[in-house]
N, C-alpha and C positions, 0 to 999 in steps of 0.2 A: 720209484725206476722213472716213473711215467713220466716225470714229470723231466726229471737227468734228458732221458731220452727229446725230448719236444724241444730243447734249448738247442740241438745242434739239427734239428733235422729245422726248424728256422733258419731263413738267409742270414747276414749279419744285418743288411736291410731294415728286417722285418724286426730284427729286436735294438735298431739305433732310435727310437725312440725309448725302448725301457732304461732303467734307470743303470746307466754304464760308468764306472769310477775307473780311470787310466791311471795307473800311478807305476812310474817309467823308472828306471834303474838309477838309485841313489849313492853313488859312489862317495860320499861322505859321510851320511846320517847314518843309511842301510834302514831307510824308513820303504820297509816291501808292506806288501800286504797282508803279509801276516802283524806286520806292529801295525798296521792300521788296524783290523781287528782287535787286538790287545790294548787299544785306545778309543775301542768303540768309534768309531771316526775320527782319531787326533778330536775325541770333545774328554777325556777322562785321561789321568795317569794311567802309565804302561801298567799291564795286566800282562802272565801270561796264555796265548790265545786258546788254551787247553781250556782256558775260566769262563771263553765263550764260546762251547761245542765246534772247538778243536778236537778234531785228534790223532794220537800216532800209533800207530803198531809195525811190529817186524817180524822180522821170516822166521825168527831163534827168539831165545831167549839175551836177555843183556847186560849189560851193565852197567850200572849208571842209570840215571833219571830220562828215562823216556820224553818224558814229555818235553828236555831241555829241547828237543831236537829240533823243536818251534820257539825254543826262547834265545834269548840276544846275550847268552854267559858263552864263557871259552868253556870248556866240560870235556869227559872223554864215555861217549856214550860206544859198545860196541857188539858185534853181533855175536855167537861163538862160530866158529871155527866151520863154516860152511857153505858152498858154493851156489853162487847166484844171490848172496847176502842183500836186503835191503830193507828201508826202511821206508812206511806211507807214511803221508798227512790227507787226513778228512775234512776237509774245511768246514764241511758240515751240512747238515738241509741245509738248502735256498740260497747256497753257494756255490758259484760257480767264473771262473774264468779262465779266459783268453790267454797263456805265458807269452810272453816276449823274449822273458832270458830270466833268468837264475841264476844263484849263487848257492857255493860251497864253503861256508867253516869247518874248517882243519877243526883237530880235537888239540889237549893242550899236550901233546908230544910230536915224535920226529918220525916213530915207526907206526908201522901198518896201513900206511899212506896208499890211501886209495888210485889208481893209477889207469883204472879203466872201466867202465861205468856208463850208462842207461839214463835219461831221465823222461818218465814216463809218466801218463796221463788214462786217466779210468772216467766215466760215468758211473761204474756199479760194485770197481772196486773185485772185479774178476775178469774181467777184457779190458787189456792196457795196450796204449800209440803208445809208441817208442816215438819221444819227441823231439829227442838231442843223444846224441852218439860219442860218446868222447873215447881214446884210447892213444893212450900218453906215453903207449909203449911204440908206436911206432903211426906211419902215415904224415909226419914232418920229418924236417932238416933235425941230424942228430942233437946242433947245439941249442936250437928250441928245443926240442922235449928235455934236456940237463937242465935248461934254463928254465921250466917250466915245475920239473920234477923238484927244485930248488928251490923254490916257490913255494910250493904245496906242503915241505917237510917243515917249513917256517909255521911253529905252533899259534893256533889262531889265528891264521892268514888264511882272507877271505876270496875266493876264486869267480871269478863273474864271468860268464856264460850266455852269449848272446844266442837264439833259440836261429836260425838258420831252416828259408824254404819255408817259413811258419804255417800251418795252412788254416790259423783261425778258429781253432776248433774249442772250444771249450771245455773243461774239466773241471769237478770237483776232488777228485782223490789224481793226487804224485807221485811221487816214488821214486828215488834213486834204490838201481840194483848194482850192485857192482857185479861185473864182468872179468874176471879168472881174477889171479892172485894180487896181493895188493903188494906195496913195496916190499915187506919183510917174506916173501913169498907164499904166505898162506892164505885163503878167505876169509879174517874174518873184520869185518867190516866195520872201520872206527871214524867216526864224526861227531864234528860237534854240534852243527844245523843245517840248514838250509835258508834261500831268502826266494822269496816268490815276484817275480812282477807282470804287467800287463794290465790287462783289462779286466774288471770283475760285474758282473752279470747277477744279477737274482734280486731276490727281494729281503735279503737279510742281512745288508751292510749295513 
């Protein structure tokens, strides 16, 4: 935990001389940070990054293989019907990311679509910062809401979200938390996966 804290105590100028790997958004092959881990820096054939110290947890018991949340398959992972349900990704000791954007992959279904969420980061898995907040039930004109909702309801759809007002803070833990009810009017969180993009800092990449 002390090492986690020290990363953000240093300025970007201080850590710029350290090993920093930049992985920008890839809208063709979706080779994100989790893919980079799963291929050991693009040097071996891909395997699920949970084989390389990444782990996934959730707010409640889930249906489906929770490890697939950091994989690349279109699957159906869902929590219990509880408010503010979430999935958390732990990149593993010695790995920190300054996020620039993220992507969410829908499950292989058209119901229980998440429309209101926060993307959060933490260094200790206890205190989380809200990195990005989206509410597709309000805040933009109705036409855009309906268009985006229609896209999100496509099985396996990958929606990309750029982080605005990036404070350039590094995190080890990232989570998607559903804020409010989904498109089916309940609190079940249903997703297929997540992609992370940004700058990788640390000693174990």
